[in-house]
OpenMM code with the backbone's topology and positions (N, CA, C; nanometers):
from openmm import Vec3, app, unit

residues = "MET ASN PRO LEU HIS TYR LEU SER LEU LEU GLY GLY GLY LEU PHE LEU MET ASN ALA VAL PRO HIS VAL ILE SER GLY VAL LEU GLY ARG ALA PHE GLN SER PRO PHE ALA THR PRO SER GLY LYS GLY LEU SER SER SER THR ILE ASN ILE LEU TRP GLY PHE ALA ASN LEU LEU LEU ALA TRP LEU LEU LEU ILE HIS LEU GLY ARG LEU ASP ILE ALA LYS TRP SER ASP ALA ILE ALA LEU PHE VAL GLY MET PHE GLY VAL ALA LEU PHE SER ALA HIS HIS PHE GLY GLN PHE HIS GLY GLY ASN LYS PRO HIS".split()
positions = [
    Vec3(-3.0229, -0.9782, -2.6680),
    Vec3(-2.9434, -0.9687, -2.5459),
    Vec3(-2.8640, -1.0980, -2.5282),
    Vec3(-2.7333, -1.0884, -2.5370),
    Vec3(-2.6451, -1.2031, -2.5269),
    Vec3(-2.5859, -1.2093, -2.3853),
    Vec3(-2.6200, -1.3109, -2.3059),
    Vec3(-2.5683, -1.3207, -2.1694),
    Vec3(-2.4157, -1.3295, -2.1638),
    Vec3(-2.3520, -1.3942, -2.2617),
    Vec3(-2.2059, -1.4049, -2.2618),
    Vec3(-2.1401, -1.2680, -2.2814),
    Vec3(-2.2043, -1.1808, -2.3577),
    Vec3(-2.1541, -1.0449, -2.3765),
    Vec3(-2.1463, -0.9733, -2.2413),
    Vec3(-2.2554, -0.9807, -2.1654),
    Vec3(-2.2599, -0.9117, -2.0369),
    Vec3(-2.1719, -0.9794, -1.9327),
    Vec3(-2.1587, -1.1105, -1.9398),
    Vec3(-2.0671, -1.1818, -1.8508),
    Vec3(-1.9226, -1.1398, -1.8785),
    Vec3(-1.8899, -1.1210, -2.0056),
    Vec3(-1.7564, -1.0740, -2.0437),
    Vec3(-1.7298, -0.9344, -1.9883),
    Vec3(-1.8302, -0.8462, -1.9958),
    Vec3(-1.8143, -0.7099, -1.9437),
    Vec3(-1.8043, -0.7104, -1.7918),
    Vec3(-1.8826, -0.7937, -1.7255),
    Vec3(-1.8762, -0.8057, -1.5807),
    Vec3(-1.7372, -0.8531, -1.5372),
    Vec3(-1.6874, -0.9572, -1.6035),
    Vec3(-1.5529, -1.0086, -1.5737),
    Vec3(-1.4447, -0.9073, -1.6053),
    Vec3(-1.4624, -0.8341, -1.7142),
    Vec3(-1.3655, -0.7299, -1.7484),
    Vec3(-1.3593, -0.6221, -1.6416),
    Vec3(-1.4758, -0.5824, -1.5898),
    Vec3(-1.4794, -0.4847, -1.4810),
    Vec3(-1.4104, -0.5366, -1.3566),
    Vec3(-1.4291, -0.6644, -1.3283),
    Vec3(-1.3636, -0.7274, -1.2139),
    Vec3(-1.2118, -0.7190, -1.2277),
    Vec3(-1.1589, -0.7615, -1.3411),
    Vec3(-1.0137, -0.7592, -1.3600),
    Vec3(-0.9586, -0.6173, -1.3659),
    Vec3(-1.0349, -0.5255, -1.4246),
    Vec3(-0.9907, -0.3863, -1.4306),
    Vec3(-0.9750, -0.3280, -1.2908),
    Vec3(-1.0744, -0.3481, -1.2059),
    Vec3(-1.0668, -0.2951, -1.0697),
    Vec3(-0.9624, -0.3686, -0.9871),
    Vec3(-0.9464, -0.4984, -1.0088),
    Vec3(-0.8470, -0.5745, -0.9335),
    Vec3(-0.7050, -0.5286, -0.9665),
    Vec3(-0.6842, -0.4732, -1.0837),
    Vec3(-0.5506, -0.4248, -1.1212),
    Vec3(-0.5093, -0.3037, -1.0381),
    Vec3(-0.6062, -0.2249, -0.9952),
    Vec3(-0.5764, -0.0959, -0.9309),
    Vec3(-0.4860, -0.1088, -0.8088),
    Vec3(-0.5217, -0.1870, -0.7042),
    Vec3(-0.4347, -0.1892, -0.5856),
    Vec3(-0.2976, -0.2493, -0.6138),
    Vec3(-0.2926, -0.3446, -0.7067),
    Vec3(-0.1639, -0.4090, -0.7354),
    Vec3(-0.0695, -0.3148, -0.8097),
    Vec3(-0.1203, -0.2471, -0.9110),
    Vec3(-0.0356, -0.1531, -0.9857),
    Vec3(0.0062, -0.0363, -0.8963),
    Vec3(-0.0875, 0.0185, -0.8208),
    Vec3(-0.0541, 0.1324, -0.7347),
    Vec3(0.0472, 0.0924, -0.6286),
    Vec3(0.0270, -0.0218, -0.5633),
    Vec3(0.1239, -0.0678, -0.4625),
    Vec3(0.2606, -0.0886, -0.5259),
    Vec3(0.2624, -0.1487, -0.6438),
    Vec3(0.3898, -0.1717, -0.7113),
    Vec3(0.4603, -0.0431, -0.7479),
    Vec3(0.3867, 0.0521, -0.8017),
    Vec3(0.4463, 0.1803, -0.8410),
    Vec3(0.5003, 0.2541, -0.7188),
    Vec3(0.4310, 0.2415, -0.6057),
    Vec3(0.4760, 0.3069, -0.4825),
    Vec3(0.5886, 0.2307, -0.4134),
    Vec3(0.6249, 0.1138, -0.4681),
    Vec3(0.7333, 0.0354, -0.4113),
    Vec3(0.6940, -0.0387, -0.2849),
    Vec3(0.5648, -0.0642, -0.2679),
    Vec3(0.5148, -0.1298, -0.1468),
    Vec3(0.4794, -0.2753, -0.1736),
    Vec3(0.5059, -0.3583, -0.0755),
    Vec3(0.4607, -0.4967, -0.0809),
    Vec3(0.3102, -0.4982, -0.0591),
    Vec3(0.2424, -0.5945, -0.1195),
    Vec3(0.0979, -0.6050, -0.1073),
    Vec3(0.0590, -0.7504, -0.1294),
    Vec3(-0.0571, -0.7897, -0.0793),
    Vec3(-0.1049, -0.9262, -0.0960),
    Vec3(-0.1256, -0.9574, -0.2439),
    Vec3(-0.0966, -1.0828, -0.2788),
    Vec3(-0.1236, -1.1303, -0.4147),
    Vec3(-0.1445, -1.2807, -0.4089),
    Vec3(-0.1928, -1.3390, -0.5169),
    Vec3(-0.2099, -1.4846, -0.5187),
    Vec3(-0.0782, -1.5607, -0.5121),
    Vec3(0.0335, -1.4929, -0.5333),
    Vec3(0.1640, -1.5597, -0.5382),
    Vec3(0.2367, -1.5565, -0.4050),
    Vec3(0.1775, -1.4925, -0.3046),
    Vec3(0.2385, -1.4841, -0.1719),
    Vec3(0.2118, -1.6132, -0.0952),
    Vec3(0.2789, -1.6272, 0.0175),
    Vec3(0.2558, -1.7402, 0.1071),
    Vec3(0.2128, -1.6859, 0.2417),
    Vec3(0.0925, -1.7172, 0.2862),
    Vec3(-0.0137, -1.7898, 0.2169),
    Vec3(-0.0780, -1.7034, 0.1087),
    Vec3(-0.1301, -1.7693, 0.0095),
    Vec3(-0.1876, -1.7017, -0.1068),
    Vec3(-0.2979, -1.6043, -0.0668),
    Vec3(-0.2861, -1.4807, -0.1139),
    Vec3(-0.3868, -1.3787, -0.0867),
    Vec3(-0.3774, -1.3158, 0.0498),
    Vec3(-0.2880, -1.3668, 0.1349),
    Vec3(-0.2730, -1.3126, 0.2701),
    Vec3(-0.1326, -1.2609, 0.2946),
    Vec3(-0.0327, -1.3344, 0.2467),
    Vec3(0.1048, -1.2904, 0.2622),
    Vec3(0.1356, -1.1776, 0.1651),
    Vec3(0.2510, -1.1174, 0.1828),
    Vec3(0.2897, -1.0039, 0.0992),
    Vec3(0.3768, -1.0481, -0.0175),
    Vec3(0.3538, -0.9876, -0.1321),
    Vec3(0.4385, -1.0054, -0.2498),
    Vec3(0.5124, -0.8761, -0.2754),
    Vec3(0.6255, -0.8861, -0.3408),
    Vec3(0.7076, -0.7682, -0.3697),
    Vec3(0.6344, -0.6711, -0.4627),
    Vec3(0.6847, -0.5504, -0.4671),
    Vec3(0.6267, -0.4505, -0.5558),
    Vec3(0.6383, -0.4944, -0.7025),
    Vec3(0.7460, -0.5619, -0.7382),
    Vec3(0.7634, -0.6095, -0.8755),
    Vec3(0.6579, -0.7144, -0.9109),
    Vec3(0.6341, -0.8081, -0.8210),
    Vec3(0.5309, -0.9102, -0.8444),
    Vec3(0.3949, -0.8430, -0.8591),
    Vec3(0.3682, -0.7406, -0.7783),
    Vec3(0.2404, -0.6715, -0.7873),
    Vec3(0.2248, -0.5959, -0.9186),
    Vec3(0.3315, -0.5381, -0.9696),
    Vec3(0.3253, -0.4745, -1.1019),
    Vec3(0.2908, -0.5794, -1.2081),
    Vec3(0.3591, -0.6928, -1.2040),
    Vec3(0.3333, -0.7989, -1.3021),
    Vec3(0.1896, -0.8497, -1.2905),
    Vec3(0.1413, -0.8721, -1.1686),
    Vec3(0.0053, -0.9204, -1.1483),
    Vec3(-0.0968, -0.8145, -1.1899),
    Vec3(-0.0698, -0.6892, -1.1576),
    Vec3(-0.1597, -0.5812, -1.1970),
    Vec3(-0.1722, -0.5691, -1.3478),
    Vec3(-0.0608, -0.5778, -1.4182),
    Vec3(-0.0657, -0.5676, -1.5641),
    Vec3(-0.1253, -0.6930, -1.6283),
    Vec3(-0.1103, -0.8083, -1.5648),
    Vec3(-0.1798, -0.9277, -1.6134),
    Vec3(-0.3311, -0.9072, -1.6019),
    Vec3(-0.3754, -0.8456, -1.4932),
    Vec3(-0.5174, -0.8144, -1.4766),
    Vec3(-0.5635, -0.7141, -1.5813),
    Vec3(-0.4818, -0.6143, -1.6121),
    Vec3(-0.5180, -0.5176, -1.7156),
    Vec3(-0.5298, -0.5846, -1.8526),
    Vec3(-0.4407, -0.6766, -1.8818),
    Vec3(-0.4483, -0.7502, -2.0081),
    Vec3(-0.5773, -0.8326, -2.0163),
    Vec3(-0.6096, -0.9026, -1.9074),
    Vec3(-0.7334, -0.9799, -1.9052),
    Vec3(-0.8558, -0.8891, -1.9177),
    Vec3(-0.8519, -0.7731, -1.8525),
    Vec3(-0.9616, -0.6768, -1.8637),
    Vec3(-0.9774, -0.6323, -2.0086),
    Vec3(-0.8674, -0.6012, -2.0753),
    Vec3(-0.8725, -0.5591, -2.2156),
    Vec3(-0.9327, -0.6698, -2.3026),
    Vec3(-0.8863, -0.7925, -2.2826),
    Vec3(-0.9383, -0.9039, -2.3619),
    Vec3(-1.0892, -0.9187, -2.3438),
    Vec3(-1.1357, -0.9110, -2.2191),
    Vec3(-1.2779, -0.9294, -2.1918),
    Vec3(-1.3629, -0.8102, -2.2341),
    Vec3(-1.3113, -0.6893, -2.2108),
    Vec3(-1.3902, -0.5694, -2.2394),
    Vec3(-1.3882, -0.5293, -2.3866),
    Vec3(-1.2713, -0.5290, -2.4459),
    Vec3(-1.2565, -0.4748, -2.5812),
    Vec3(-1.2597, -0.5852, -2.6861),
    Vec3(-1.1764, -0.6847, -2.6680),
    Vec3(-1.1637, -0.7876, -2.7708),
    Vec3(-1.2861, -0.8790, -2.7755),
    Vec3(-1.3284, -0.9323, -2.6616),
    Vec3(-1.4422, -1.0247, -2.6593),
    Vec3(-1.5752, -0.9534, -2.6395),
    Vec3(-1.5794, -0.8597, -2.5444),
    Vec3(-1.7053, -0.7969, -2.5085),
    Vec3(-1.7471, -0.6819, -2.5970),
    Vec3(-1.6535, -0.6269, -2.6725),
    Vec3(-1.6853, -0.5119, -2.7590),
    Vec3(-1.7619, -0.4045, -2.6815),
    Vec3(-1.7028, -0.3624, -2.5705),
    Vec3(-1.7641, -0.2641, -2.4810),
    Vec3(-1.8047, -0.1375, -2.5553),
    Vec3(-1.9300, -0.0980, -2.5362),
    Vec3(-1.9792, 0.0306, -2.5852),
    Vec3(-2.0240, 0.1074, -2.4617),
    Vec3(-1.9345, 0.1869, -2.4057),
    Vec3(-1.9588, 0.2545, -2.2791),
    Vec3(-2.0766, 0.3512, -2.2864),
    Vec3(-2.1178, 0.3894, -2.4069),
    Vec3(-2.2325, 0.4782, -2.4233),
    Vec3(-2.3654, 0.4039, -2.4046),
    Vec3(-2.3621, 0.2706, -2.4107),
    Vec3(-2.4836, 0.1912, -2.3889),
    Vec3(-2.4995, 0.1660, -2.2392),
    Vec3(-2.6172, 0.2006, -2.1865),
    Vec3(-2.6422, 0.1821, -2.0434),
    Vec3(-2.6201, 0.0383, -1.9996),
    Vec3(-2.6660, -0.0572, -2.0760),
    Vec3(-2.6537, -0.1978, -2.0359),
    Vec3(-2.5071, -0.2405, -2.0264),
    Vec3(-2.4237, -0.1942, -2.1192),
    Vec3(-2.2810, -0.2252, -2.1135),
    Vec3(-2.2159, -0.1587, -1.9930),
    Vec3(-2.2478, -0.0316, -1.9706),
    Vec3(-2.1893, 0.0419, -1.8584),
    Vec3(-2.2285, -0.0206, -1.7254),
    Vec3(-2.3536, -0.0624, -1.7130),
    Vec3(-2.3995, -0.1235, -1.5878),
    Vec3(-2.3269, -0.2546, -1.5622),
    Vec3(-2.3115, -0.3383, -1.6644),
    Vec3(-2.2397, -0.4653, -1.6484),
    Vec3(-2.0953, -0.4402, -1.6058),
    Vec3(-2.0299, -0.3436, -1.6690),
    Vec3(-1.8927, -0.3081, -1.6329),
    Vec3(-1.8845, -0.2621, -1.4879),
    Vec3(-1.9723, -0.1690, -1.4497),
    Vec3(-1.9666, -0.1119, -1.3157),
    Vec3(-2.0067, -0.2114, -1.2073),
    Vec3(-2.0958, -0.3042, -1.2374),
    Vec3(-2.1306, -0.4078, -1.1396),
    Vec3(-2.0081, -0.4945, -1.1108),
    Vec3(-1.9339, -0.5316, -1.2142),
    Vec3(-1.8107, -0.6079, -1.1942),
    Vec3(-1.7084, -0.5310, -1.1130),
    Vec3(-1.6925, -0.4038, -1.1451),
    Vec3(-1.5966, -0.3201, -1.0713),
    Vec3(-1.6389, -0.3027, -0.9260),
    Vec3(-1.7673, -0.2745, -0.9046),
    Vec3(-1.8180, -0.2510, -0.7697),
    Vec3(-1.8084, -0.3774, -0.6844),
    Vec3(-1.8401, -0.4918, -0.7445),
    Vec3(-1.8337, -0.6176, -0.6703),
    Vec3(-1.6951, -0.6492, -0.6193),
    Vec3(-1.5952, -0.6370, -0.7049),
    Vec3(-1.4592, -0.6681, -0.6606),
    Vec3(-1.4056, -0.5593, -0.5683),
    Vec3(-1.4521, -0.4356, -0.5834),
    Vec3(-1.4103, -0.3286, -0.4922),
    Vec3(-1.4605, -0.3566, -0.3509),
    Vec3(-1.5867, -0.3982, -0.3381),
    Vec3(-1.6406, -0.4321, -0.2053),
    Vec3(-1.5682, -0.5520, -0.1455),
    Vec3(-1.5462, -0.6544, -0.2270),
    Vec3(-1.4738, -0.7717, -0.1787),
    Vec3(-1.3332, -0.7335, -0.1321),
    Vec3(-1.2634, -0.6535, -0.2124),
    Vec3(-1.1264, -0.6125, -0.1786),
    Vec3(-1.1225, -0.5297, -0.0514),
    Vec3(-1.2194, -0.4401, -0.0357),
    Vec3(-1.2244, -0.3576, 0.0854),
    Vec3(-1.2362, -0.4460, 0.2088),
    Vec3(-1.3190, -0.5466, 0.1999),
    Vec3(-1.3364, -0.6372, 0.3136),
    Vec3(-1.2128, -0.7249, 0.3340),
    Vec3(-1.1656, -0.7867, 0.2253),
    Vec3(-1.0532, -0.8807, 0.2359),
    Vec3(-0.9242, -0.8107, 0.2785),
    Vec3(-0.8862, -0.7050, 0.2084),
    Vec3(-0.7608, -0.6381, 0.2397),
    Vec3(-0.7714, -0.5504, 0.3634),
    Vec3(-0.8927, -0.5101, 0.3978),
    Vec3(-0.9127, -0.4301, 0.5179),
    Vec3(-0.8692, -0.5034, 0.6442),
    Vec3(-0.8805, -0.6353, 0.6449),
    Vec3(-0.8384, -0.7112, 0.7626),
    Vec3(-0.6867, -0.7068, 0.7831),
    Vec3(-0.6116, -0.6761, 0.6784),
    Vec3(-0.4669, -0.6693, 0.6893),
    Vec3(-0.4160, -0.5258, 0.7064),
    Vec3(-0.4957, -0.4291, 0.6656),
    Vec3(-0.4498, -0.2904, 0.6628),
    Vec3(-0.5335, -0.1971, 0.7500),
    Vec3(-0.6125, -0.2533, 0.8402),
    Vec3(-0.6877, -0.1718, 0.9349),
    Vec3(-0.8156, -0.1110, 0.8822),
    Vec3(-0.8623, -0.1524, 0.7658),
    Vec3(-0.9814, -0.0915, 0.7065),
    Vec3(-1.1125, -0.1458, 0.7578),
    Vec3(-1.1087, -0.2545, 0.8365),
    Vec3(-1.2324, -0.3135, 0.8864),
    Vec3(-1.2562, -0.2845, 1.0332),
    Vec3(-1.1849, -0.1906, 1.0891),
    Vec3(-1.2036, -0.1568, 1.2309),
    Vec3(-1.3251, -0.0674, 1.2454),
    Vec3(-1.4130, -0.0988, 1.3419),
    Vec3(-1.5281, -0.0102, 1.3647),
    Vec3(-1.4824, 0.1226, 1.4240),
    Vec3(-1.5557, 0.2262, 1.3924),
    Vec3(-1.5201, 0.3586, 1.4436),
    Vec3(-1.5961, 0.3874, 1.5685),
] * unit.nanometer
topology = app.Topology()
chain = topology.addChain("A")
for resn in residues:
    res = topology.addResidue(resn, chain)
    for name in ("N", "CA", "C"):
        topology.addAtom(name, app.Element.getBySymbol(name[0]), res)
Protein backbone atom coordinates (compact mmCIF):
# COMPACT_ATOMS: atom_id res chain seq x y z
CA MET A 1 0.00 0.00 0.00
CA ASN A 2 1.66 3.19 -1.24
CA PRO A 3 0.35 6.34 0.52
CA LEU A 4 1.50 8.58 -2.38
CA HIS A 5 -0.62 6.52 -4.78
CA TYR A 6 -3.75 7.17 -2.73
CA LEU A 7 -2.83 10.82 -2.15
CA SER A 8 -2.54 11.20 -5.94
CA LEU A 9 -6.00 9.66 -6.41
CA LEU A 10 -7.49 11.84 -3.66
CA GLY A 11 -6.01 14.97 -5.27
CA GLY A 12 -7.15 13.84 -8.70
CA GLY A 13 -10.71 13.48 -7.41
CA LEU A 14 -10.49 16.96 -5.93
CA PHE A 15 -9.41 18.55 -9.22
CA LEU A 16 -11.90 16.49 -11.23
CA MET A 17 -14.83 17.67 -9.12
CA ASN A 18 -13.53 21.24 -8.97
CA ALA A 19 -13.61 21.37 -12.78
CA VAL A 20 -17.36 20.73 -12.89
CA PRO A 21 -18.80 24.12 -11.79
CA HIS A 22 -16.20 26.07 -13.75
CA VAL A 23 -16.69 24.22 -17.04
CA ILE A 24 -20.48 24.20 -16.71
CA SER A 25 -20.63 27.91 -15.84
CA GLY A 26 -18.33 28.70 -18.75
CA VAL A 27 -20.30 26.62 -21.24
CA LEU A 28 -23.52 28.30 -20.08
CA GLY A 29 -21.89 31.70 -20.59
CA ARG A 30 -22.19 32.61 -16.91
CA ALA A 31 -19.71 34.41 -14.71
CA PHE A 32 -18.62 32.40 -11.68
CA GLN A 33 -16.13 32.68 -8.82
CA SER A 34 -12.55 31.68 -9.54
CA PRO A 35 -9.10 32.20 -8.04
CA PHE A 36 -8.47 34.90 -10.68
CA ALA A 37 -11.35 37.16 -9.62
CA THR A 38 -11.08 40.14 -7.29
CA PRO A 39 -11.32 39.25 -4.48
CA SER A 40 -9.96 35.80 -5.20
CA GLY A 41 -12.58 33.07 -4.86
CA LYS A 42 -15.33 35.58 -4.12
CA GLY A 43 -15.54 37.90 -7.10
CA LEU A 44 -16.81 36.78 -10.48
CA SER A 45 -14.67 35.72 -13.42
CA SER A 46 -15.84 35.64 -17.02
CA SER A 47 -17.16 32.49 -18.63
CA THR A 48 -13.96 32.28 -20.71
CA ILE A 49 -11.75 32.39 -17.61
CA ASN A 50 -13.91 29.68 -16.05
CA ILE A 51 -13.52 27.45 -19.11
CA LEU A 52 -9.74 27.88 -18.94
CA TRP A 53 -9.67 27.22 -15.18
CA GLY A 54 -11.99 24.23 -15.52
CA PHE A 55 -9.84 22.63 -18.21
CA ALA A 56 -6.69 23.33 -16.19
CA ASN A 57 -8.35 21.38 -13.36
CA LEU A 58 -9.20 18.55 -15.77
CA LEU A 59 -5.58 18.41 -16.92
CA LEU A 60 -4.35 18.25 -13.32
CA ALA A 61 -6.94 15.55 -12.57
CA TRP A 62 -5.70 13.51 -15.54
CA LEU A 63 -2.07 13.88 -14.46
CA LEU A 64 -2.86 12.77 -10.90
CA LEU A 65 -5.36 10.03 -11.71
CA ILE A 66 -4.01 8.45 -14.88
CA HIS A 67 -0.40 9.45 -15.35
CA LEU A 68 0.83 9.42 -11.73
CA GLY A 69 -1.84 7.49 -9.84
CA ARG A 70 -2.53 4.79 -12.42
CA LEU A 71 -6.18 4.71 -11.35
CA ASP A 72 -7.80 1.28 -11.43
CA ILE A 73 -11.46 2.13 -10.86
CA ALA A 74 -12.26 -1.58 -10.42
CA LYS A 75 -10.17 -1.64 -7.22
CA TRP A 76 -12.20 -0.62 -4.18
CA SER A 77 -9.27 1.18 -2.56
CA ASP A 78 -8.65 3.29 -5.67
CA ALA A 79 -12.35 4.10 -6.08
CA ILE A 80 -12.68 5.10 -2.43
CA ALA A 81 -9.66 7.43 -2.61
CA LEU A 82 -11.06 9.04 -5.77
CA PHE A 83 -14.55 9.47 -4.32
CA VAL A 84 -13.29 10.84 -1.00
CA GLY A 85 -11.45 13.58 -2.92
CA MET A 86 -14.52 14.32 -5.02
CA PHE A 87 -16.88 14.30 -2.04
CA GLY A 88 -14.62 16.54 0.04
CA VAL A 89 -14.36 19.29 -2.55
CA ALA A 90 -18.08 18.96 -3.37
CA LEU A 91 -19.00 19.63 0.28
CA PHE A 92 -16.54 22.51 0.49
CA SER A 93 -17.86 24.01 -2.76
CA ALA A 94 -21.47 23.69 -1.64
CA HIS A 95 -20.67 25.64 1.50
CA HIS A 96 -18.34 28.20 -0.09
CA PHE A 97 -20.33 28.97 -3.24
CA GLY A 98 -23.65 28.61 -1.45
CA GLN A 99 -22.98 31.87 0.37
CA PHE A 100 -22.94 33.67 -2.99
CA HIS A 101 -25.75 31.81 -4.75
CA GLY A 102 -28.31 31.28 -1.99
CA GLY A 103 -27.46 27.64 -1.28
CA ASN A 104 -26.79 28.11 2.43
CA LYS A 105 -30.16 29.56 3.40
CA PRO A 106 -32.07 27.52 5.98
CA HIS A 107 -35.45 26.26 4.88
